[in-house]
C-alpha positions as a Markdown table, in Angstrom:
| # | Residue | x | y | z |
|---|---|---|---|---|
| 1 | Met | 0.1 | -0.3 | 0.3 |
| 2 | Glu | 1.1 | 3.4 | -0.8 |
| 3 | Arg | 1.5 | 6.3 | 1.6 |
| 4 | Phe | 1.1 | 9.8 | 1.9 |
| 5 | Arg | 0.9 | 12.2 | 4.2 |
| 6 | Ser | -1.5 | 14.2 | 6.1 |
| 7 | Thr | -1.9 | 17.5 | 7.0 |
| 8 | Thr | -1.4 | 16.5 | 10.5 |
| 9 | Cys | 2.2 | 14.8 | 9.8 |
| 10 | Lys | 0.5 | 11.4 | 10.1 |
| 11 | Lys | 1.3 | 8.7 | 7.9 |
| 12 | Leu | -2.0 | 7.9 | 5.9 |
| 13 | Glu | -2.7 | 4.4 | 4.2 |
| 14 | Thr | -4.1 | 4.2 | 0.3 |
| 15 | Val | -6.8 | 1.5 | 0.0 |
| 16 | Lys | -8.5 | 0.3 | -3.4 |
| 17 | Val | -12.0 | 0.8 | -4.2 |
| 18 | Lys | -13.2 | -2.6 | -5.3 |
| 19 | Arg | -16.4 | -3.2 | -7.8 |
| 20 | Lys | -19.3 | -2.4 | -5.4 |
| 21 | Gly | -17.8 | 0.5 | -3.8 |
| 22 | Gln | -15.7 | -1.9 | -0.8 |
| 23 | Val | -13.1 | -0.8 | 0.7 |
| 24 | Thr | -10.9 | -2.9 | 3.7 |
| 25 | Ile | -9.9 | -0.4 | 5.9 |
| 26 | Pro | -6.0 | -1.9 | 7.4 |
| 27 | Ala | -5.5 | -4.0 | 10.4 |
| 28 | Lys | -3.5 | -1.8 | 11.7 |
| 29 | Val | -6.2 | 1.3 | 11.7 |
| 30 | Arg | -8.9 | -1.4 | 12.6 |
| 31 | Arg | -6.4 | -2.6 | 15.8 |
| 32 | Gln | -6.0 | 0.8 | 17.1 |
| 33 | Gln | -9.9 | 2.0 | 16.6 |
| 34 | Gly | -11.0 | -1.2 | 18.1 |
| 35 | Ile | -13.1 | -1.9 | 14.8 |
| 36 | Arg | -14.3 | -5.3 | 14.7 |
| 37 | Glu | -16.6 | -7.4 | 12.4 |
| 38 | Gly | -20.0 | -6.5 | 12.8 |
| 39 | Asp | -19.0 | -2.7 | 13.9 |
| 40 | Leu | -21.3 | 0.1 | 11.6 |
| 41 | Leu | -19.3 | 3.3 | 10.7 |
| 42 | Ser | -20.4 | 6.4 | 10.1 |
| 43 | Val | -19.3 | 7.8 | 6.2 |
| 44 | Glu | -19.5 | 11.6 | 5.8 |
| 45 | Ala | -18.2 | 13.1 | 2.6 |
| 46 | Ile | -16.9 | 16.9 | 3.8 |
| 47 | Lys | -15.6 | 19.4 | 1.0 |
| 48 | Asp | -12.4 | 17.8 | 0.4 |
| 49 | Gly | -12.3 | 13.8 | 1.5 |
| 50 | Ile | -14.8 | 11.6 | 3.3 |
| 51 | Val | -14.3 | 10.7 | 7.2 |
| 52 | Met | -15.9 | 7.4 | 8.8 |
| 53 | Arg | -15.9 | 6.9 | 11.9 |
| 54 | Ser | -16.7 | 4.4 | 14.5 |
| 55 | Lys | -19.6 | 4.1 | 16.1 |
| 56 | Lys | -20.3 | 3.2 | 19.7 |
| 57 | Arg | -20.7 | -0.8 | 20.0 |
| 58 | Leu | -23.8 | -2.1 | 21.9 |
| 59 | Glu | -23.1 | -3.9 | 24.8 |
| 60 | Pro | -26.1 | -6.4 | 26.3 |
| 61 | Gly | -27.3 | -4.6 | 29.3 |
| 62 | Arg | -28.9 | -6.4 | 32.1 |
| 63 | Pro | -32.3 | -7.8 | 31.6 |
| 64 | Val | -35.0 | -5.8 | 32.1 |
| 65 | Gly | -38.5 | -8.0 | 33.3 |
| 66 | Leu | -41.4 | -9.1 | 31.0 |
| 67 | Asp | -43.3 | -5.7 | 32.3 |
| 68 | Lys | -40.8 | -3.7 | 31.6 |
| 69 | Gln | -39.9 | -5.0 | 28.3 |
| 70 | Arg | -43.7 | -5.1 | 27.2 |
| 71 | Lys | -43.5 | -1.1 | 28.1 |
| 72 | Ile | -40.7 | -0.1 | 26.0 |
| 73 | Leu | -42.5 | -2.6 | 22.9 |
| 74 | Gly | -45.5 | -0.4 | 23.2 |
| 75 | Asp | -43.6 | 3.0 | 23.8 |
| 76 | Phe | -41.8 | 2.0 | 20.4 |
| 77 | Glu | -44.9 | 0.9 | 18.9 |
| 78 | Arg | -46.7 | 4.8 | 20.2 |
| 79 | Leu | -43.8 | 6.3 | 18.5 |
| 80 | Arg | -43.6 | 4.7 | 15.2 |
| 81 | Glu | -47.7 | 5.1 | 14.7 |
| 82 | Lys | -47.0 | 8.9 | 15.1 |
| 83 | Ser | -43.6 | 8.9 | 12.6 |
| 84 | Asp | -43.4 | 8.0 | 9.1 |
| 85 | Trp | -41.4 | 6.0 | 10.1 |
| 86 | Arg | -42.0 | 2.1 | 9.2 |
């Protein structure tokens, strides 16, 4: 991989865009950022490039119980009915 210097003097990795727009994030970067298979990244187009940010991984919480679960699902259903969300 070819390396360039960024405006912050860090070495940049060059990746190749594949047929379906896929790119491989270098292993070193994945390790530094804690990115694992299945993680979500946000992608933003900026004036002179693209920025990818790792999103926080959702960790399982403690059980809430059946009554609380029903209340949460009911709240979501009411929100869905009020909006155009499908």
